[in-house]
N, C-alpha and C positions, 0 to 999 in steps of 0.2 A: 504494500500500500504506500503510495507516494505522498499522500497528504490526508489529514483526517476528514471523514465524511460527517455530515450533519443532517438531522431530520428537522425540518422547519427553518424559520428565518434565523440568521446569525449575522451580527454586525462585525465587519472585518476591515481593519485599518492596516493597509500595506505599506505605510510610509511614516516612520517616526524616528526621532533622534534623541540621544541621551548625552550625558557629559563624557561618554566614551569618545565622542567627537565634538560637535559644536552645539549640542543642546545644553540647557542650563541645569538639568536635573539628573541625578544618578539613575541608572537603569531600573533599580528597584522602585523608585518613585514613579517612573514612567509606567511601569506595570501596575502600580497601585491606582494611578489615574485611569489607566485603560479599564480596569475592573470597575472603577467608580462610574465610568461613562457607559457601562453596559456592553463593552466589546466582548465578542465571543472568541475572536482571534486578533492578534496584533503582531505585526512584523517590526522588529527593531532593525533599522537600516542606517546605522551610523556610517559616516564617510570613510571608506577605505579600511574599515576595521570590523572585527567581530568581537572585540575585547569586552563589550558589555553583555554578551549573551549569557555567560555563566552567572553573573549577578542577577540578570533578569529571570533566568530559569529557577534559580534558588529562591527568589522572592515569590514566585508563583507556586512552588512545590507544595507548601502547606496550606494553600488557600482552597477552600471548597468552592466548587463551581467557578474555578479559575479560568481566565482566558487561555487559549492555546497560543504559545509563543511560536512564531514563524521566524526562524533564523534568516536574516537578510543583511543587506549592505547596499550603500549607494556608492557606486564605483565612478571615480573621476576619469573622464575621457576627454579627448580633444579632437576636433575635426575642422579642417580648413581654418585653423587659427582661433576657433571659438570653443568654449567649454560645452560639454554635453555630458549628462549624467545618466547612468544606467542603474536601475534597481535590480539586484540579483537576489534570488531566493533558492533555498534548498540545495545549496552547493556544499562540497566538502572544503572547509577552509584550510585543510592541510594539504590539498592538492599542490604538488611542487610548483607547477607553472603559475598558478594563480597566487599562491602564497609568496612566491618570489617577486612577482610584479607588485603586490600590495606592499611589501617591504620597501621596494624602491620608491613607490609613490609616497609612503609615509615619511621616509627619510628626506625626500625632496620637499615635502611640506615644511619641514623645519628650516631648511635652507631658504625657502621662499619667504617664510614668515620673518626670519631674521633680516633678510634683504629689505622687506617692506618696512620693518621697524626702523632700520637704518635710514631709509628715505624719509620716513615721517620725522625722525629726529632732525634731519637736515632741514626740514620744513618748519621746525620750531614747535612741534606739538607737545614735546615733553614726554612722549611715550617711550618706555624702555622695554628691552627684551624680558627683563625680570618681571615686569608687570604682566606682560602677555603670557609668559610661562606660568605664572601663578594662577591666572584665570583658566588657562587650558588644563592645568594639573596633569593628570595621567592621560588625558584625552588626546586624540589626534588633533594637532593644532591647525586652525583654519582662520580665514578672514574674520568670521564673527568674533573670535577671541580678540583680535586686534581692534575691531570696532568697539568692543566693550571697554578695552583699555583706553581708547581714544576718548570715549565718553567720560570715563572715570577721571581722566587727566584734564577734562574741560575743553578739549580741542573741538568737540562737537557736543550738542545737547542730547542726542539720541543715537544709539548705534546704527540705525538705518541710514543716517546721514553720511556714513563712511563710504557707502557703496555708490560713489559718483566719480566722475573723472577728476573732481577736485582732490580726491583722496585715493582710496584703494579699489574703486570700481574698475572694471576692465578698461584699459587704456588710460587709467588715472595717473596722477603725478607720482604716487607712491606704489603703483601696482607692479607686480612681478609675476611673470608666467611660472607655472609649475609643470613638473613632469606628469603626463597623463597618457592613457592608452588610446590608440585608435579604437573606436567603438566596435568595429568588426572583429578586431583581435580580442577585445574584452568579452564579446559575446561568445567567441570560440573557447576562451579560457573557462568561462562559467559553464558552458555546456560540457567541456572535458571534465570539469569537477562535479558533474552530475546535476547541475542546477539549471535555472531558467532566468532570462533577462527581460526586463521591461523598460522601455524608454521613459524616463522621468520628465514630467511637466514640459512637453514639447511646445507649448504655446504660451509660456510665461516670459515676462520681460527679461532679456539677457540670455535666455536659453531656448530661443525659437529654433525649431528644426523644420526645414522645408519638407514638403511632401516627398520630393524625389529622394531625399536622404532617408526618410523613413522607409520608403520602398526598398532601397538598397540594403538597409539594415534587416528588413524582413527577409530578404533573400539570403542574408548572411546567418539567419537563425534566430533573430529576435522573436520572442514569444508573445510580447504584449506591449501596450502603450497606455500610459497613465492619462485617463480622461478626466476623472473627477479629482480636482486639486483646487484648494481654496483661492489660489492666485491665478487660476486659468480662466479667462473670460468665457462667457457662454459661446461666442462664435468659435473660439479655439477648441472648446470642448466638443462642439458639433463637428469640427474638422477632424479632430483626433478620433472621434467615434466612427465617423464615416470611413476613415482610412483603416481603422481596425476591422470594420466589416469587410471592406474591399480586399484586405490582405490576410484575412483569417487570423488576425491578432486578437489576443484577449484584451478587453477594455477593463482597466483597473482604476482604483481610486484610493486615496489616502490623504491624511491631514498634513503631512510634512511638518509635524509638530516639533518645535525646538524649545518647548517649555516657555519660560518668561519672554523669550525673544519673539515668539509668535502668539502670545496671549493664551497659552495653555489650551490649544484648540484640538487636542487629540480626539479622534472620533467624529470630527466635523464633516469629513468626507470618507466614504467607505466603498468597499468593493462588493458587488453581489456574490452570494455564496456560489452560484453556478459558475461565475467567472473564475473564482479561486479554484474550484474543482477542475476546470479546464486547464488552468495554468499548472497546478500541481501534477496533473496527469502527464505533463510533458517532461517533468523532472525524472531522474533515474535514481534519486537518493531519498530515502524516507527519514527526514530529520526534524519535522515539525513535532513539537512536544507540548 
């Protein structure tokens, strides 16, 4: 069995983050809120890491009527000079090819963050690497940690203001590119590790993915496309859903919750149970628990 089956309706959030990457809350707290919101299944999809899975699983173990944890990850990719994210599920994190690439991505995230902090220092923000490292803790460091440090230093009033060309947004004065995978390569690695890949939020600002690219990724083995996302406008949802139908991709949904950074919105968007069953059936590894 590749994924749990359910009788009757179940609420499934396939896109959440914890402090193992750039969410604000520990994995155990994310699971507590998932249960509080009535989720039957929840995927923990931290950026380029599965470090939060053990804590999340342990937090759910003693809980009656607990949500089912779907091991997942949001994988950093790059195509034609732009960021593109893949949500991966039900893969073996110890698969040598995938694990090796993830280690390279995480290592380069530290280099990139240090470079951006140095640029911000030259711009007079007062942000230091020590501040960013303290905010990130043991999590995979990312731009949201830098944005939070900028707000704490008084350079900006809210972390969201950091993601512009004025600061650390793509093409910004303090932006630095990072190592990321070609999405077709990433899809192949996830499949080799027994999992399935879903294109994340292809119609949100800064992550727009053209139809022709989605068609190419579908031909490369993409299993699904994220349709229901809180920052994806209705027209883009309709486009993604139409493409999913045309290309026989699974249409999924998730909150992309990052805790305090996104207003604790876990469960605000969900995936139909039948869609999850279709997606899980394409995996070759039974690891949902």
